[in-house]
C-alpha positions as CSV (number, residue, x, y, z in Angstrom):
1,Q,23.3,-29.2,-21.2
2,G,24.7,-31.4,-18.8
3,V,27.2,-28.4,-18.1
4,A,24.6,-26.3,-17.5
5,L,22.8,-28.2,-15.1
6,Y,25.4,-28.2,-12.7
7,G,26.1,-25.1,-12.8
8,P,23.0,-24.4,-10.2
9,H,24.9,-26.7,-7.7
10,L,27.9,-24.5,-8.1
11,R,26.2,-21.1,-7.4
12,D,24.3,-22.5,-4.4
13,T,26.8,-20.9,-1.5
14,F,25.0,-19.6,1.4
15,G,25.9,-15.9,-0.2
16,Y,24.4,-16.4,-3.6
17,R,21.0,-18.5,-1.7
18,D,21.5,-15.1,0.8
19,T,21.1,-12.7,-2.6
20,V,18.0,-14.6,-3.5
21,D,16.4,-14.1,-0.6
22,Q,16.9,-10.5,0.0
23,L,15.6,-10.1,-4.1
24,N,12.6,-11.9,-3.1
25,F,11.9,-10.0,0.5
26,E,12.4,-6.3,-1.3
27,Y,10.6,-7.2,-4.4
28,P,8.2,-10.3,-4.0
29,N,6.1,-9.5,-7.3
30,A,8.9,-8.3,-9.6
31,L,10.1,-10.2,-12.0
32,L,13.6,-9.7,-11.9
33,T,13.1,-12.4,-8.6
34,H,12.7,-14.9,-11.0
35,R,15.3,-14.3,-13.9
36,M,18.4,-15.2,-12.0
37,P,21.3,-15.7,-14.7
38,I,21.9,-19.0,-16.4
39,G,17.8,-19.9,-16.0
40,T,15.8,-22.3,-13.8
41,T,16.6,-26.3,-13.7
42,Q,13.2,-27.1,-15.1
43,S,13.9,-24.7,-18.2
44,I,17.6,-26.0,-18.7
45,A,16.1,-29.5,-18.4
46,N,13.9,-28.9,-21.2
47,A,15.8,-27.2,-23.4
48,D,16.1,-28.6,-26.9
49,P,17.8,-27.9,-30.3
50,A,14.9,-26.0,-31.4
51,K,14.5,-23.5,-28.1
52,V,18.5,-22.9,-28.1
53,K,18.0,-21.9,-32.0
54,A,15.0,-19.8,-30.4
55,L,17.2,-18.1,-28.1
56,W,20.3,-17.6,-30.2
57,R,18.0,-15.7,-32.6
58,R,16.2,-13.6,-30.1
59,L,19.6,-12.4,-28.2
60,Y,22.0,-12.6,-31.0
61,R,21.1,-10.2,-33.4
62,P,22.1,-6.9,-35.1
63,G,19.7,-4.5,-32.7
64,N,21.2,-6.2,-29.7
65,A,25.1,-5.7,-30.4
66,V,27.4,-3.3,-30.2
67,L,31.2,-3.1,-31.5
68,I,33.5,-0.7,-29.9
69,V,37.3,-0.7,-31.3
70,V,39.7,1.7,-29.4
71,G,43.5,1.9,-30.0
72,D,46.5,3.1,-32.5
73,F,44.8,1.6,-35.8
74,D,43.7,3.3,-39.3
75,P,39.9,4.4,-38.6
76,D,39.0,4.2,-42.3
77,A,40.5,0.8,-42.7
78,V,38.4,-0.7,-39.4
79,V,35.4,0.9,-40.6
80,A,36.0,-1.2,-44.1
81,A,36.6,-4.2,-42.3
82,I,33.9,-4.1,-40.3
83,R,31.1,-3.3,-42.8
84,D,33.0,-6.4,-45.2
85,R,32.0,-8.6,-42.3
86,F,28.8,-7.6,-40.3
87,A,27.2,-5.4,-43.7
88,G,24.8,-8.5,-44.4
89,W,24.1,-9.8,-40.8
90,Q,20.3,-10.0,-40.4
91,G,17.9,-10.5,-37.6
92,P,14.8,-10.2,-36.3
93,P,13.6,-6.7,-35.4
94,P,14.2,-7.0,-31.5
95,P,11.7,-8.3,-28.9
96,P,9.4,-5.7,-26.3
97,Q,11.9,-5.4,-23.5
98,P,10.5,-7.3,-20.1
99,Y,9.0,-5.0,-17.3
100,V,11.1,-5.9,-14.7
101,G,8.4,-5.4,-12.1
102,P,6.1,-4.7,-10.1
103,L,8.5,-3.3,-7.7
104,G,5.8,-2.4,-4.6
105,F,6.5,1.5,-4.1
106,D,4.0,1.2,-1.0
107,R,5.9,-2.3,0.4
108,K,6.7,-1.3,3.8
109,G,6.2,-2.5,7.5
110,K,7.6,-5.8,6.5
111,T,10.4,-7.5,8.8
112,E,12.3,-10.6,8.0
113,V,14.7,-13.0,10.2
114,Y,17.0,-14.9,8.0
115,I,19.0,-17.3,9.2
116,D,22.3,-19.3,8.0
117,P,25.3,-20.4,10.1
118,A,27.4,-18.7,7.5
119,L,26.5,-15.2,7.5
120,A,27.9,-12.2,9.3
121,E,25.2,-10.5,11.6
122,R,23.8,-7.8,9.2
123,V,20.7,-5.3,9.3
124,T,19.2,-3.4,6.0
125,V,16.4,-1.0,6.4
126,S,15.0,-0.1,2.9
127,R,12.3,1.8,1.0
128,T,11.6,1.6,-2.6
129,G,10.2,4.4,-4.6
130,P,10.0,5.0,-8.5
131,W,12.5,5.5,-10.8
132,L,14.1,9.2,-11.5
133,D,14.4,9.7,-14.7
134,E,17.1,12.5,-15.2
135,P,18.7,13.0,-18.3
136,D,22.3,13.7,-18.5
137,T,22.8,17.8,-18.4
138,V,25.3,19.8,-16.7
139,A,22.6,20.8,-13.9
140,Q,22.6,16.9,-13.4
141,R,25.9,16.9,-13.1
142,E,25.9,19.6,-10.8
143,E,22.9,17.7,-8.8
144,D,25.3,14.1,-8.9
145,I,27.9,15.9,-7.5
146,L,25.7,17.4,-4.2
147,R,24.1,13.9,-3.7
148,Q,27.5,12.4,-3.8
149,I,28.8,14.8,-1.2
150,G,25.5,14.0,1.0
151,Y,25.8,10.4,1.1
152,G,29.7,10.7,1.6
153,I,29.4,12.8,4.8
154,I,26.8,10.3,6.1
155,N,29.0,7.5,5.4
156,R,32.0,9.1,6.6
157,R,30.0,9.6,10.1
158,L,29.1,5.8,10.0
159,Q,32.7,4.9,9.2
160,R,34.1,7.4,12.5
161,L,32.1,5.5,14.6
162,S,33.3,2.1,13.2
163,R,37.0,3.5,14.1
164,E,36.3,3.8,17.5
165,A,37.9,1.4,20.5
166,D,34.6,0.1,21.2
167,P,32.7,0.7,17.9
168,P,28.6,-0.4,17.9
169,F,29.1,-2.0,14.5
170,R,32.4,-3.6,12.2
171,D,30.7,-1.3,9.2
172,A,27.6,0.6,7.9
173,G,26.5,2.6,5.1
174,L,23.8,4.6,3.7
175,G,22.9,4.8,-0.5
176,T,20.7,5.0,-3.1
177,G,20.7,2.6,-6.1
178,G,18.6,2.3,-9.3
179,V,16.8,-0.8,-10.1
180,Y,16.9,-1.4,-13.9
181,K,15.6,1.7,-14.5
182,T,12.2,0.8,-13.3
183,G,12.5,2.2,-9.3
184,R,15.4,3.3,-6.8
185,T,16.2,1.4,-3.2
186,T,17.3,3.5,-0.3
187,S,19.0,1.2,2.2
188,L,20.9,1.6,5.6
189,V,22.9,-1.5,6.0
190,V,24.3,-2.7,9.6
191,D,27.2,-5.4,10.0
192,A,26.9,-6.0,13.4
193,A,29.4,-8.3,15.6
194,D,27.4,-11.3,16.5
195,G,24.7,-10.7,19.3
196,E,25.8,-7.0,18.9
197,W,22.6,-6.0,16.4
198,Q,20.5,-3.6,18.4
199,R,23.4,-1.4,19.1
200,G,24.5,-1.5,15.9
201,L,21.1,-0.4,14.0
202,A,20.8,2.4,17.1
203,A,24.1,4.1,16.4
204,A,23.4,3.9,12.4
205,E,19.8,5.2,12.6
206,R,20.6,7.7,14.8
207,E,23.3,9.3,12.5
208,Y,20.5,8.6,9.4
209,R,18.0,10.8,11.5
210,R,20.7,13.5,12.7
211,A,21.6,14.1,9.2
212,L,18.3,14.9,7.4
213,A,17.3,16.5,10.7
214,F,20.2,18.9,10.9
215,G,21.9,18.7,7.8
216,V,25.9,18.4,7.5
217,T,28.5,21.1,8.6
218,P,30.8,23.4,6.4
219,A,33.7,21.2,7.5
220,E,32.2,18.2,6.4
221,V,31.2,19.0,2.9
222,A,35.1,20.7,2.6
223,E,36.4,17.3,3.3
224,Q,34.5,15.8,0.5
225,V,34.8,18.7,-2.2
226,A,38.8,18.3,-1.2
227,N,38.4,14.7,-2.1
228,I,36.5,15.1,-5.2
229,R,38.9,18.3,-6.5
230,T,41.9,15.7,-6.4
231,S,40.3,13.0,-8.0
232,V,39.1,15.3,-11.1
233,E,42.1,17.4,-11.1
234,N,44.6,13.9,-11.2
235,Q,42.2,12.6,-14.1
236,A,42.6,15.7,-16.0
237,A,46.5,15.6,-15.4
238,G,46.7,12.5,-16.8
239,S,44.3,12.8,-19.7
240,A,46.9,12.1,-22.4
241,T,48.2,8.6,-21.0
242,R,44.3,7.3,-20.6
243,P,44.2,3.6,-21.1
244,N,41.9,2.4,-23.7
245,A,39.7,0.4,-21.2
246,L,38.7,4.1,-19.8
247,F,37.3,5.3,-23.8
248,V,35.3,1.9,-23.6
249,A,33.7,2.4,-20.6
250,A,32.9,5.8,-21.6
251,A,31.3,4.4,-25.4
252,L,29.4,1.6,-23.3
253,A,28.3,4.5,-20.9
254,L,26.2,6.3,-23.4
255,L,25.2,3.5,-25.2
256,S,23.6,2.0,-21.8
257,D,23.0,4.8,-19.6
258,D,22.9,7.6,-21.8
259,K,26.2,9.1,-20.4
260,V,27.3,12.1,-22.4
261,P,31.2,11.4,-23.0
262,T,33.4,13.9,-21.9
263,T,37.0,15.1,-21.4
264,P,38.9,14.9,-18.1
265,E,39.7,18.4,-18.9
266,S,35.7,19.8,-19.2
267,G,35.3,17.9,-15.8
268,L,37.9,19.7,-14.0
269,A,36.5,23.3,-15.3
270,R,33.0,22.4,-14.6
271,F,33.7,21.5,-11.1
272,N,35.8,24.6,-10.9
273,A,33.4,26.8,-11.6
274,Y,30.6,25.1,-9.4
275,A,32.4,24.3,-6.2
276,P,32.1,27.8,-4.9
277,K,28.5,27.3,-5.1
278,I,28.1,24.5,-3.4
279,T,27.0,24.6,0.3
280,P,25.7,22.8,3.1
281,A,21.8,23.5,2.3
282,K,22.0,22.5,-1.2
283,V,23.4,19.2,-0.1
284,L,21.0,18.2,2.1
285,A,18.3,19.5,-0.6
286,A,19.8,17.5,-3.2
287,L,19.8,14.3,-1.0
288,K,16.4,14.8,0.4
289,R,15.2,14.5,-3.5
290,E,16.9,11.7,-4.4
291,L,16.7,9.4,-0.8
292,V,13.3,7.2,-0.2
293,P,12.8,7.9,3.5
294,L,13.1,5.3,5.5
295,D,9.8,5.8,7.1
296,D,8.0,2.5,8.1
297,P,10.8,0.8,6.1
298,L,11.6,-3.0,5.0
299,I,13.9,-4.5,7.6
300,R,15.8,-7.7,7.2
301,F,18.1,-9.3,9.6
302,E,20.6,-12.1,8.5
303,G,23.0,-13.8,10.6
304,R,23.8,-17.1,12.2
305,T,21.5,-17.0,14.9
306,A,17.9,-15.7,15.2
307,P,17.8,-12.6,17.6
308,K,16.1,-12.7,21.0
309,G,12.5,-11.5,20.6
310,G,12.8,-12.5,16.8
311,A,11.4,-10.0,14.3
312,A,9.0,-8.0,16.8
313,A,12.6,-7.2,18.6
314,I,13.9,-5.8,15.4
315,R,10.8,-4.0,14.7
316,A,10.3,-2.2,17.9
317,A,14.0,-1.2,17.9
318,W,13.6,0.8,14.9
319,N,10.7,2.1,15.8
320,G,12.0,3.2,19.2
321,G,15.1,4.8,17.4
322,M,12.9,6.9,15.5
323,V,11.8,8.8,18.3
324,V,15.1,9.1,20.7
325,K,16.2,13.1,20.9
326,L,18.9,14.2,18.6
327,T,21.4,16.5,19.1
328,R,23.7,18.5,16.4
329,E,27.0,16.7,15.0
330,S,30.0,18.8,16.2
331,E,32.1,21.0,14.0
332,A,35.2,19.9,13.0
333,A,38.4,21.5,11.1
334,L,40.2,19.6,8.7
335,G,43.3,19.9,10.8
336,T,47.4,19.5,9.3
337,F,49.8,17.0,9.0
338,D,52.1,17.3,12.3
339,Y,55.0,15.3,10.7
340,T,57.1,17.6,8.4
341,D,60.3,17.7,10.1
342,F,62.6,14.1,10.8
343,G,65.6,16.1,11.1
344,P,68.8,17.2,8.8
345,P,68.4,16.0,5.4
346,G,70.1,12.5,4.6
347,K,73.3,12.9,2.9
348,V,73.8,10.7,-0.4
349,V,76.7,8.5,-0.1
350,S,76.7,6.6,-3.8
351,D,74.8,7.3,-7.2
352,T,74.9,4.7,-10.1
353,T,73.0,3.8,-12.8
354,G,72.1,0.0,-13.5
355,P,71.6,-1.5,-16.3
356,L,67.8,-1.1,-17.1
357,G,68.6,2.5,-16.3
358,I,67.2,2.7,-12.9
359,R,69.2,5.2,-10.9
360,E,70.3,3.3,-7.5
361,I,71.3,6.0,-4.8
362,V,72.2,5.2,-1.0
363,F,71.8,7.7,1.8
364,A,74.2,7.9,4.7
365,N,71.5,5.9,7.0
366,G,71.8,3.4,5.0
367,L,68.3,4.0,2.9
368,K,68.6,2.5,-0.9
369,L,66.9,4.6,-3.9
370,D,65.9,3.3,-6.9
371,L,64.3,6.1,-9.6
372,K,62.8,5.0,-12.7
373,P,61.1,8.5,-14.6
374,T,58.5,7.0,-17.2
375,D,56.2,8.6,-19.5
376,L,53.8,5.5,-19.4
377,Q,51.3,7.7,-17.2
378,K,51.0,11.5,-17.3
379,D,51.2,12.8,-13.3
380,R,51.3,9.3,-11.8
381,I,54.2,8.3,-9.5
382,Q,54.1,4.5,-8.3
383,V,55.6,4.5,-4.7
384,S,57.1,1.3,-3.2
385,L,59.0,0.9,0.0
386,H,60.1,-2.3,1.3
387,I,61.4,-2.8,4.9
388,D,63.5,-6.0,6.0
389,G,61.6,-8.5,7.6
390,G,58.3,-10.0,7.1
391,Q,57.2,-13.4,7.4
392,M,60.9,-14.5,7.9
393,L,60.0,-12.9,11.6
394,D,57.2,-15.8,12.3
395,T,59.2,-19.0,14.0
396,K,57.9,-22.3,14.7
397,E,57.5,-21.2,18.9
398,H,56.0,-17.7,17.3
399,P,54.0,-18.8,14.2
400,L,51.5,-15.1,14.6
401,A,54.5,-12.6,15.4
402,T,53.2,-10.7,12.3
403,A,49.9,-11.7,11.9
404,M,48.5,-8.5,13.0
405,S,50.6,-6.5,11.0
406,G,48.3,-5.4,8.3
407,A,45.9,-3.5,10.9
408,L,49.1,-1.5,12.1
409,P,47.5,1.7,9.9
410,V,44.0,1.3,12.2
411,G,46.4,2.1,15.0
412,G,47.3,5.7,13.0
413,L,50.5,7.5,14.0
414,G,51.6,9.0,17.5
415,K,50.2,12.6,16.7
416,H,47.0,11.6,14.5
417,S,44.6,8.6,15.2
418,Y,43.4,6.9,12.1
419,D,40.4,8.4,11.3
420,E,42.0,12.2,11.9
421,L,44.6,11.0,9.4
422,Q,41.4,10.8,6.9
423,T,40.3,14.0,7.4
424,I,43.7,15.6,7.4
425,L,45.0,14.0,4.5
426,A,41.7,14.5,2.5
427,G,42.1,16.0,-0.9
428,H,45.4,14.5,-1.3
429,A,46.7,11.5,-3.1
430,V,48.6,9.5,-0.7
431,S,48.0,5.7,0.6
432,F,48.8,4.4,4.0
433,G,49.1,0.5,4.1
434,F,51.0,-2.2,5.5
435,G,51.5,-5.7,3.9
436,D,54.1,-8.7,4.6
437,G,55.8,-10.6,2.1
438,E,58.1,-13.6,2.8
439,R,60.9,-11.5,3.5
440,I,59.7,-8.1,3.7
441,F,56.8,-5.4,5.1
442,R,55.8,-3.3,2.3
443,M,54.1,0.3,2.2
444,G,53.2,2.6,-0.9
445,G,50.8,3.4,-3.8
446,M,49.9,5.9,-6.4
447,T,50.6,9.5,-5.7
448,T,51.1,12.1,-7.6
449,P,54.1,14.7,-8.3
450,R,52.2,17.4,-6.3
451,D,51.7,14.8,-3.5
452,L,54.7,13.2,-3.4
453,D,56.2,15.4,-0.8
454,L,53.3,14.7,1.5
455,Q,53.0,11.0,0.8
456,L,57.1,10.3,1.8
457,E,56.2,12.0,5.1
458,L,53.7,9.8,5.7
459,L,56.0,6.8,5.3
460,A,58.7,8.4,7.7
461,A,56.1,9.0,10.1
462,A,54.7,5.4,9.9
463,I,57.9,4.0,10.3
464,S,59.3,6.4,13.2
465,D,56.3,6.6,15.2
466,P,53.4,4.3,14.6
467,G,50.3,4.9,17.4
468,Y,49.7,1.5,18.0
469,R,45.7,2.6,19.0
470,P,43.1,0.2,20.1
471,Q,40.9,1.2,17.5
472,G,43.3,-1.0,15.7
473,E,43.4,-4.2,17.8
474,A,39.4,-3.7,18.0
475,Q,38.4,-3.6,14.3
476,Y,41.3,-7.0,14.0
477,R,39.3,-8.9,16.3
478,R,35.8,-8.2,15.1
479,N,37.4,-9.5,11.5
480,I,38.9,-12.2,13.1
481,E,35.5,-13.1,14.5
482,N,33.8,-12.8,11.3
483,Y,36.7,-15.1,9.5
484,F,36.4,-18.4,11.7
485,A,32.6,-18.0,11.7
486,Q,32.5,-18.1,7.7
487,L,35.5,-20.6,8.0
488,D,33.9,-23.7,6.9
489,A,31.0,-22.4,4.5
490,T,31.9,-23.0,1.3
491,P,34.2,-25.8,-0.4
492,N,36.9,-23.5,-1.3
493,S,37.1,-21.7,2.1
494,A,37.7,-25.1,4.3
495,L,39.9,-26.0,1.9
496,S,42.1,-23.0,1.6
497,S,42.0,-23.0,5.7
498,K,43.3,-26.5,5.7
499,L,46.0,-26.2,2.6
500,G,48.7,-24.7,4.5
501,G,49.0,-27.6,7.1
502,I,48.5,-30.1,4.5
503,E,51.6,-28.8,2.3
504,S,53.6,-28.2,5.2
505,D,53.3,-31.0,7.4
506,D,51.3,-29.0,9.9
507,D,54.3,-26.6,10.4
508,P,52.1,-23.8,12.7
509,R,54.0,-20.9,10.7
510,F,52.0,-22.0,7.6
511,T,49.1,-23.6,9.7
512,L,45.8,-21.8,10.8
513,Q,46.1,-21.8,14.6
514,P,43.4,-21.9,16.9
515,K,40.8,-18.9,17.0
516,A,42.2,-17.9,20.6
517,E,45.5,-17.3,19.3
518,Y,44.4,-14.9,17.1
519,L,42.4,-12.9,19.5
520,A,45.3,-12.8,22.0
521,L,47.3,-11.0,19.8
522,S,47.7,-7.2,20.3
523,F,49.7,-4.1,19.5
524,A,52.1,-4.5,22.1
525,K,53.2,-7.8,20.9
526,L,53.3,-6.5,17.2
527,K,55.6,-3.7,18.3
528,Q,58.0,-6.4,20.2
529,A,57.9,-8.4,17.0
530,I,58.7,-5.9,14.5
531,G,59.5,-2.8,16.6
532,G,63.1,-3.1,15.8
533,R,62.8,-3.6,11.9
534,L,60.5,-0.2,11.8
535,D,63.3,1.5,14.2
536,H,66.2,0.1,12.7
537,G,65.5,-2.6,9.3
538,A,66.7,-2.2,5.8
539,L,64.9,0.5,3.7
540,E,64.8,0.2,0.0
541,L,62.6,2.9,-1.7
542,A,61.3,2.6,-5.5
543,L,59.6,5.6,-7.4
544,V,58.7,5.0,-11.1
545,G,56.8,7.7,-13.0
546,D,56.3,11.1,-13.9
547,F,59.2,13.1,-12.3
548,K,62.1,14.9,-12.1
549,P,64.7,13.3,-10.1
550,S,66.5,16.7,-9.3
551,E,63.2,17.4,-7.3
552,V,62.4,14.0,-5.9
553,I,66.0,13.5,-4.4
554,P,65.8,16.3,-2.0
555,M,62.4,15.3,-1.1
556,V,63.7,11.8,0.1
557,A,66.5,13.1,1.8
558,K,64.4,15.3,4.2
559,T,62.1,12.6,4.8
560,L,63.2,8.7,4.7
561,G,66.3,9.9,4.6
562,S,66.5,11.3,7.5
563,L,65.6,8.9,9.7
564,P,68.4,7.1,12.3
565,P,70.9,4.7,10.6
566,R,69.5,1.3,9.5
């Protein structure tokens, strides 16, 4: 009881308080707002053995339990063991499930301003409607694909805006979610820089209205279809080595959501049969069937400082945006990747096999290639590229030399912006990230045999022609502003920000520096710090998974093996 009573103190963070307030604003009369996990302090304090025993009997009963066993075993033996241990378990009949509502489907036109010094600026626009009871059928899954594409296109448009050199918001998204099978809520969420809520809200509102007014374009549909196709193809290709957790999840989905278990192969067959029938008109129609129109919506502002003009200004901004004249989204093709030729293929100068069965190859330019084919995951290849450098480039004189390295991908490539890359690479299982360790920079991810060549081309392009575009700088600086604003929001964050300095006697390489120092960073400074390593630093590439070395070595030779000597 003492531990449980202390729980509310641990949970009483700015994020928890914000969540509770938002639930009370959106569903003020609903039961769910009064049933937060663990219970109220009063109910815990008044608990006694009789009440705890009654709770146990009500919850821990056969009709409220499920046992799922997945793995390598004798089914008859396991079933017999389950019967032997559980057949005699008796319990009371299940009590009726409580009604979580009322959710207030007619609740609209309300505006709230919620202030907390730790909260970044966010505006949430929402409406709630009735639950859509849609049994799991082939037709419904086709409807779900159309909706997925529709939301994906709108959120892709919003993402594109967030990647501009002077973006109107840090992030934004539109979605519809169920509320305990009692209702559904459509929300447009806008995360803005401090003081820029109005600009961000206007841009997001415009994209929401534009999509519903003019629909989506064939090129946008093609991008989303390509991404979905890749996903279902990869699932089908790796079906034979699915982890046990996926089977457990499928069983739980059947029990909780009446989701019919299907195989990845059947999912691919259904998608291939339906994909040619997908049109922009069908996507828009499906989106409108689920989306609750944001007419006279609930609007909630959260942030560190109240907006000028308060709730009335927020409502006026939304209402004003609803009458702004719209223009259609311009057409755009998927495009092609312009990095396929890196020069003559590199020559292998050394080829040995280590004690763990890892084949170690060295190319003439100094690239080291480690190969380990396995059958642990069908149709999957783990790619890991290490580049000499990392945090060892940080010095006491320049402790933030590599601090901005994680933003390098957002700067894109010389021939493609980061946003263009997302469209060009749609439908391919490739990764473009950049991280640092103590002594190395790292790139890579999980790909497939079909996309390994493209993944290697992307890695070679990232090393040989980084874009250093200003979009990456803008996103980095906005994140820095938000990070420092939340620095002391919780005990853990406050401790984490000071721990490096405490443990290192304030060595600047391990100590959080003033915000101004981070905001003064630029890609020009980053290029000066790591450009030499990208151009000439030692490279080591490791490939582990489902591949044939005879096919992979030539791919590496004409990409990373073709780069200048390391």
